[in-house]
C-alpha positions as CSV (number, residue, x, y, z in Angstrom):
1,X,37.7,-42.4,5.5
2,X,36.4,-43.2,2.0
3,X,32.8,-42.6,1.1
4,X,31.2,-44.8,-1.5
5,X,28.8,-42.7,-3.5
6,X,25.9,-43.9,-5.7
7,X,26.1,-42.4,-9.2
8,X,22.3,-42.4,-9.4
9,X,22.0,-40.5,-6.2
10,X,24.6,-38.0,-7.3
11,X,22.7,-37.5,-10.5
12,X,19.4,-37.0,-8.7
13,X,21.0,-34.4,-6.3
14,X,22.6,-32.5,-9.2
15,X,19.2,-32.5,-11.0
16,X,17.4,-31.2,-7.8
17,X,19.9,-28.4,-7.4
18,X,19.6,-27.4,-11.0
19,X,15.8,-27.3,-10.6
20,X,16.0,-25.2,-7.5
21,X,18.4,-22.7,-9.1
22,X,16.1,-22.5,-12.2
23,X,12.9,-22.2,-10.2
24,X,14.2,-19.1,-8.4
25,X,14.1,-17.2,-11.6
26,X,10.5,-18.3,-12.4
27,X,8.9,-16.2,-9.7
28,X,10.3,-12.8,-10.7
29,X,8.0,-12.2,-13.7
30,X,5.0,-12.7,-11.4
31,X,6.3,-10.0,-9.0
32,X,6.8,-7.4,-11.7
33,X,3.1,-6.2,-11.9
34,X,2.8,-5.9,-8.2
35,X,6.1,-4.0,-7.9
36,X,5.1,-1.7,-10.7
37,X,1.8,-1.0,-9.1
38,X,3.4,-0.4,-5.7
39,X,6.0,1.9,-7.4
40,X,3.4,4.0,-9.2
41,X,0.7,4.1,-6.5
42,X,2.8,4.4,-3.4
43,X,6.4,5.4,-4.1
44,X,5.7,8.0,-6.9
45,X,2.8,9.5,-4.9
46,X,4.9,9.7,-1.7
47,X,7.8,11.5,-3.5
48,X,5.4,13.9,-5.3
49,X,3.7,14.7,-2.0
50,X,7.1,15.3,-0.3
51,X,8.0,17.6,-3.2
52,X,4.7,19.5,-2.9
53,X,5.3,20.0,0.8
54,X,8.2,22.4,-0.1
55,X,6.0,24.4,-2.5
56,X,3.1,26.9,-2.6
57,X,0.4,25.6,-4.9
58,X,-3.3,25.9,-5.2
59,X,-3.7,23.0,-7.6
60,X,-3.5,25.2,-10.8
61,X,-0.5,26.2,-12.7
62,X,3.0,25.3,-11.6
63,X,4.0,24.8,-7.9
64,X,6.2,27.6,-6.5
65,X,9.2,26.4,-4.5
66,X,9.3,28.0,-1.0
67,X,11.6,25.6,0.9
68,X,10.7,25.0,4.6
69,X,8.1,27.7,4.9
70,X,5.2,25.2,5.2
71,X,7.0,23.3,7.9
72,X,7.8,26.5,9.8
73,X,4.1,27.4,9.7
74,X,3.2,23.9,11.0
75,X,5.4,24.4,14.1
76,X,3.2,27.3,15.3
77,X,-0.1,26.0,13.9
78,X,-2.4,25.3,16.9
79,X,-4.8,23.3,14.9
80,X,-2.1,21.1,13.6
81,X,-0.9,20.2,17.1
82,X,-4.4,19.9,18.4
83,X,-5.1,17.4,15.7
84,X,-2.3,15.2,16.9
85,X,-3.6,15.4,20.5
86,X,-6.9,14.1,19.1
87,X,-5.0,11.3,17.5
88,X,-3.7,10.3,20.9
89,X,-7.3,10.0,22.1
90,X,-8.1,7.9,19.0
91,X,-5.1,5.6,19.8
92,X,-6.7,5.0,23.1
93,X,-10.1,4.3,21.4
94,X,-8.8,2.1,18.5
95,X,-5.8,0.4,20.0
96,X,-5.7,0.3,23.8
97,X,-9.4,-0.3,24.7
98,X,-10.2,-2.7,21.8
99,X,-7.1,-4.7,22.6
100,X,-8.1,-5.1,26.3
101,X,-11.7,-5.8,25.4
102,X,-10.7,-8.2,22.6
103,X,-8.5,-10.2,24.9
104,X,-11.2,-10.6,27.5
105,X,-13.9,-11.4,25.0
106,X,-11.9,-13.9,23.0
107,X,-10.7,-15.7,26.1
108,X,-14.3,-15.8,27.3
109,X,-15.5,-17.2,24.0
110,X,-12.8,-19.8,23.9
111,X,-12.8,-20.9,27.5
112,X,-16.5,-20.5,28.5
113,X,-19.0,-19.9,25.7
114,X,-17.4,-22.4,23.2
115,X,-17.1,-25.4,25.6
116,X,-20.5,-24.8,27.2
117,X,-22.7,-23.7,24.3
118,X,-20.9,-25.1,21.3
119,X,-18.8,-23.7,18.5
120,X,-21.9,-22.5,16.6
121,X,-22.8,-20.1,19.4
122,X,-19.2,-19.0,19.8
123,X,-18.9,-18.4,16.0
124,X,-22.2,-16.4,16.0
125,X,-21.1,-14.2,18.8
126,X,-17.7,-13.7,17.2
127,X,-19.4,-12.8,13.9
128,X,-21.6,-10.3,15.7
129,X,-18.5,-8.5,17.1
130,X,-16.8,-8.6,13.7
131,X,-19.9,-7.2,11.8
132,X,-18.9,-3.5,12.2
133,X,-15.6,-4.3,10.4
134,X,-17.4,-5.3,7.2
135,X,-20.0,-2.5,7.2
136,X,-18.8,0.3,4.9
137,X,-17.5,3.2,7.1
138,X,-19.8,5.6,5.2
139,X,-22.9,3.5,6.1
140,X,-21.7,3.1,9.7
141,X,-21.0,6.8,10.0
142,X,-24.5,7.7,8.7
143,X,-26.1,5.1,11.0
144,X,-24.4,6.6,14.1
145,X,-25.1,10.2,13.0
146,X,-28.8,9.2,12.9
147,X,-28.6,7.6,16.3
148,X,-26.8,10.6,17.9
149,X,-28.8,13.3,16.2
150,X,-29.8,15.9,18.9
151,X,-33.3,16.4,17.4
152,X,-34.4,13.1,15.9
153,X,-31.8,10.6,17.2
154,X,-32.9,7.4,18.8
155,X,-30.7,7.9,21.8
156,X,-32.2,11.3,22.8
157,X,-35.7,10.0,21.9
158,X,-35.4,7.0,24.2
159,X,-33.9,9.2,27.0
160,X,-36.9,11.5,26.7
161,X,-39.4,8.7,26.8
162,X,-38.0,7.1,29.9
163,X,-37.9,10.5,31.8
164,X,-34.2,11.2,31.5
165,X,-34.5,14.4,29.5
166,X,-31.6,16.0,31.5
167,X,-29.3,13.3,30.0
168,X,-30.1,14.4,26.5
169,X,-27.1,16.0,24.7
170,X,-26.1,17.5,21.4
171,X,-23.8,14.5,20.9
172,X,-22.1,15.6,17.7
173,X,-22.7,19.4,17.9
174,X,-21.3,20.0,21.3
175,X,-17.5,20.2,21.4
176,X,-17.3,18.5,24.8
177,X,-19.3,15.5,23.6
178,X,-18.3,15.2,19.9
179,X,-15.0,13.6,20.7
180,X,-16.6,11.2,23.2
181,X,-19.2,10.1,20.6
182,X,-16.6,9.4,17.9
183,X,-14.4,7.6,20.4
184,X,-17.3,5.2,21.3
185,X,-18.0,4.6,17.6
186,X,-14.3,3.8,16.9
187,X,-14.3,1.3,19.8
188,X,-17.4,-0.3,18.4
189,X,-15.8,-0.6,15.0
190,X,-12.4,-2.0,16.2
191,X,-13.3,-4.6,18.8
192,X,-14.4,-7.2,16.3
193,X,-11.0,-7.1,14.6
194,X,-9.1,-7.8,17.8
195,X,-11.5,-10.6,18.8
196,X,-10.9,-12.4,15.5
197,X,-7.1,-12.1,15.7
198,X,-7.0,-13.3,19.4
199,X,-9.4,-16.1,18.7
200,X,-7.1,-17.4,16.0
201,X,-4.1,-17.1,18.4
202,X,-5.9,-19.1,21.0
203,X,-6.7,-21.8,18.5
204,X,-3.0,-22.4,17.8
205,X,-1.9,-22.1,21.5
206,X,-1.0,-25.2,23.5
207,X,-4.1,-26.0,25.7
208,X,-2.3,-28.6,27.8
209,X,-0.7,-25.8,29.7
210,X,-4.1,-24.4,30.6
211,X,-5.4,-27.9,31.6
212,X,-2.3,-28.5,33.8
213,X,-2.7,-25.1,35.5
214,X,-6.4,-25.7,36.1
215,X,-5.6,-29.1,37.7
216,X,-3.2,-27.4,40.0
217,X,-5.9,-25.0,41.2
218,X,-5.2,-21.9,39.1
219,X,-8.2,-19.6,38.7
220,X,-9.4,-18.5,35.2
221,X,-8.0,-15.0,35.7
222,X,-4.6,-16.4,36.9
223,X,-4.5,-18.6,33.8
224,X,-5.5,-15.7,31.6
225,X,-2.9,-13.3,33.1
226,X,0.1,-15.7,33.2
227,X,-0.5,-18.2,30.3
228,X,-2.9,-16.6,27.8
229,X,-1.3,-13.2,27.6
230,X,2.1,-14.8,27.1
231,X,0.8,-17.2,24.4
232,X,-0.8,-14.3,22.6
233,X,2.2,-12.0,22.7
234,X,2.8,-12.1,18.9
235,X,-0.9,-11.4,18.2
236,X,-0.9,-8.5,20.7
237,X,2.1,-7.0,19.0
238,X,0.4,-7.2,15.6
239,X,-2.9,-5.8,16.9
240,X,-1.2,-2.9,18.7
241,X,0.8,-2.0,15.6
242,X,-2.0,-2.2,13.1
243,X,-4.6,-0.4,15.3
244,X,-2.2,2.3,16.3
245,X,-1.4,3.0,12.7
246,X,-5.1,3.0,11.8
247,X,-5.8,5.4,14.7
248,X,-3.2,7.9,13.5
249,X,-4.5,7.9,9.9
250,X,-8.2,7.8,10.8
251,X,-10.3,9.9,8.4
252,X,-13.6,8.5,7.3
253,X,-15.5,8.5,10.6
254,X,-14.5,12.1,11.3
255,X,-15.4,13.2,7.7
256,X,-18.8,11.5,7.8
257,X,-19.9,12.3,11.3
258,X,-18.4,15.7,12.2
259,X,-16.1,17.0,9.4
260,X,-13.6,17.9,12.1
261,X,-16.2,20.0,14.1
262,X,-17.7,21.6,15.9
263,X,-14.9,24.1,15.2
264,X,-11.8,21.9,15.4
265,X,-12.9,19.7,18.3
266,X,-12.5,16.5,16.3
267,X,-10.0,17.5,13.7
268,X,-7.3,14.8,13.1
269,X,-4.1,15.1,10.9
270,X,-5.6,13.1,8.0
271,X,-8.7,15.3,7.9
272,X,-6.6,18.5,8.4
273,X,-4.5,17.5,5.4
274,X,-7.6,16.9,3.4
275,X,-9.1,20.2,4.6
276,X,-6.1,22.1,3.3
277,X,-5.9,20.1,0.1
278,X,-9.5,20.4,-1.0
279,X,-11.4,23.1,0.9
280,X,-8.8,25.8,1.2
281,X,-6.7,24.8,-1.9
282,X,-3.5,25.1,0.1
283,X,-2.0,22.0,-1.5
284,X,1.5,22.6,-0.4
285,X,0.5,23.1,3.2
286,X,-1.7,20.0,3.1
287,X,1.2,18.0,1.7
288,X,3.4,19.1,4.6
289,X,0.8,17.8,7.1
290,X,0.6,14.5,5.2
291,X,4.4,14.2,5.1
292,X,4.8,14.7,8.8
293,X,2.1,12.2,9.4
294,X,3.7,9.6,7.1
295,X,7.1,10.1,8.8
296,X,5.5,9.6,12.2
297,X,3.7,6.4,11.0
298,X,7.0,5.0,9.6
299,X,8.9,5.7,12.8
300,X,6.1,4.3,15.0
301,X,5.9,1.1,12.9
302,X,9.7,0.6,13.1
303,X,9.7,1.1,16.9
304,X,6.9,-1.3,17.5
305,X,8.4,-3.9,15.2
306,X,11.8,-3.6,16.9
307,X,10.2,-4.0,20.3
308,X,8.2,-7.0,19.1
309,X,11.4,-8.6,17.7
310,X,13.2,-8.1,20.9
311,X,10.3,-9.7,22.8
312,X,10.5,-12.7,20.5
313,X,14.2,-13.1,21.0
314,X,13.8,-13.0,24.8
315,X,11.2,-15.7,24.8
């Protein structure tokens, strides 16, 4: 079969291909500053930290190479292992609970508050939940430290005024309550992030499926469990990944509110690394803690991303 070609069309196609091949090279110069910044700030810092983890150094003079000695000490360091157990609690506080609450709140805002009270009310409520995300963590930590103060805190003051003095606690000074207090603060901070992500996911979801299920007599919870959760699967994966990573590297709330105390009751890996870096001048040991944490975060991120990709392929 003979194909009759138009010379003008062929010329236009060749010109378009030339433009595309030329335009590919245009973007590289714009990527260079970002790549250089990433290399200096992230890659070089990571490699330097890994090197220091094999040395003994107090921050002055030259590091002394000691091989795996720091890592051998970590294996029998009770505080190190205890800090990772605390991170498991914070994963529950920053990933599991906020994800569940975010799903329920966002579905309620989208299905009930929005249609009945209008988008303004829904947006105002959503902004209220998101507010803790934009407050500087130092300010939020100081605010909660003031609220939870055993002597002048509002919570204990209110409990005393309403006759519940037996409920008063040393919220941040008692080892059995300090972790609970920080956990509540982390949930308060993180819920707004999950609500915003899930609300954006519901906005792009196909609502005709919900309408058809409602016509067929499905209850709100049935539609939420069967339809909403499936439609929000990509967002749930992203939220679990980002919040789990944030929970493992949490530092600021612990530093501002308890500084790892009382004792080591709220110590987490990031704070334990900082403690060895700054307060005890064991730079090599602190670098070893940071390196183990970085490796764990990378492995966790790869596992979650792989699981999410498989879920997408099976859909």
